C-alpha positions as CSV (number, residue, x, y, z in Angstrom):
1,M,41.9,36.9,-59.2
2,F,39.1,39.2,-58.3
3,Y,36.5,36.4,-59.5
4,I,37.5,33.7,-56.7
5,K,35.0,35.4,-54.7
6,H,32.6,33.7,-56.9
7,L,34.0,30.3,-56.6
8,R,34.0,29.8,-52.8
9,Y,31.8,26.7,-53.2
10,L,35.1,25.0,-55.0
11,L,37.7,26.3,-52.1
12,E,35.0,24.4,-49.8
13,K,35.1,21.0,-51.9
14,A,38.8,20.9,-52.1
15,G,38.7,21.5,-48.0
16,A,40.5,24.7,-48.3
17,D,39.8,28.0,-46.0
18,P,38.1,30.5,-48.3
19,R,39.0,33.3,-46.3
20,D,42.7,32.4,-46.5
21,F,44.3,34.4,-49.2
22,K,47.0,31.5,-50.3
23,S,44.2,29.2,-50.7
24,K,42.3,31.5,-53.0
25,Q,45.8,32.3,-54.9
26,M,46.1,28.4,-55.0
27,L,42.4,28.1,-56.7
28,D,43.5,31.1,-59.2
29,D,46.5,29.0,-60.3
30,C,44.6,25.4,-60.8
31,I,41.8,27.2,-62.7
32,R,44.4,29.0,-65.0
33,E,46.7,25.6,-65.2
34,V,43.1,23.7,-65.9
35,L,42.2,26.0,-68.6
36,E,46.0,26.4,-69.9
37,M,45.8,30.2,-69.5
38,E,48.3,30.8,-67.1
39,K,49.7,33.8,-68.7
40,A,46.5,35.6,-69.2
41,D,45.0,38.4,-67.9
42,A,42.2,37.9,-65.1
43,P,39.1,39.4,-66.9
44,V,39.9,36.4,-69.8
45,V,40.1,33.8,-67.3
46,W,37.1,35.2,-65.6
47,E,35.2,35.2,-69.0
48,K,36.3,31.4,-69.7
49,V,35.1,30.5,-66.3
50,K,31.8,32.1,-66.6
51,S,30.8,30.4,-69.6
52,I,31.9,27.1,-68.6
53,L,30.1,27.3,-65.0
54,F,27.8,29.9,-65.1
55,D,26.3,30.4,-68.7
56,E,22.8,28.9,-68.9
57,K,23.9,27.3,-72.4
58,A,27.0,25.8,-70.6
59,D,27.2,21.8,-70.7
60,P,26.5,20.1,-67.3
61,E,29.0,17.6,-68.4
62,K,31.7,20.1,-69.0
63,R,31.1,21.9,-65.9
64,K,31.3,18.7,-63.6
65,E,34.5,17.7,-65.2
66,F,36.2,21.2,-65.0
67,E,35.0,21.6,-61.2
68,E,36.5,17.9,-60.8
69,K,39.9,18.6,-62.2
70,V,40.1,22.2,-60.3
71,V,39.4,20.3,-57.1
72,K,41.3,17.5,-57.6
73,M,44.6,19.7,-58.4
74,M,43.3,21.8,-55.3
75,V,43.2,18.7,-53.1
76,K,46.9,17.7,-54.5
77,K,48.5,20.8,-53.9
78,L,47.0,21.2,-50.2
79,I,48.4,17.6,-49.4
80,V,51.8,17.8,-51.3
81,G,52.6,21.2,-51.5
């Protein structure tokens, strides 16, 4: 979950407190679910996230789609629980 510090903007987009541990944990869970990597080690998940969000060659549409899925899932979990 160490990589969440680089994704503060996703927490903010979802309306979650970026300082709250539970929010960070929820973001990690959402990312893993979207990527279908629930059982993967954090460094493996981070490599995938970096390739989608921060790679210069990354597809902007894929980035936008990933961000939207994660934020939508976060909002749903924040509201419903």
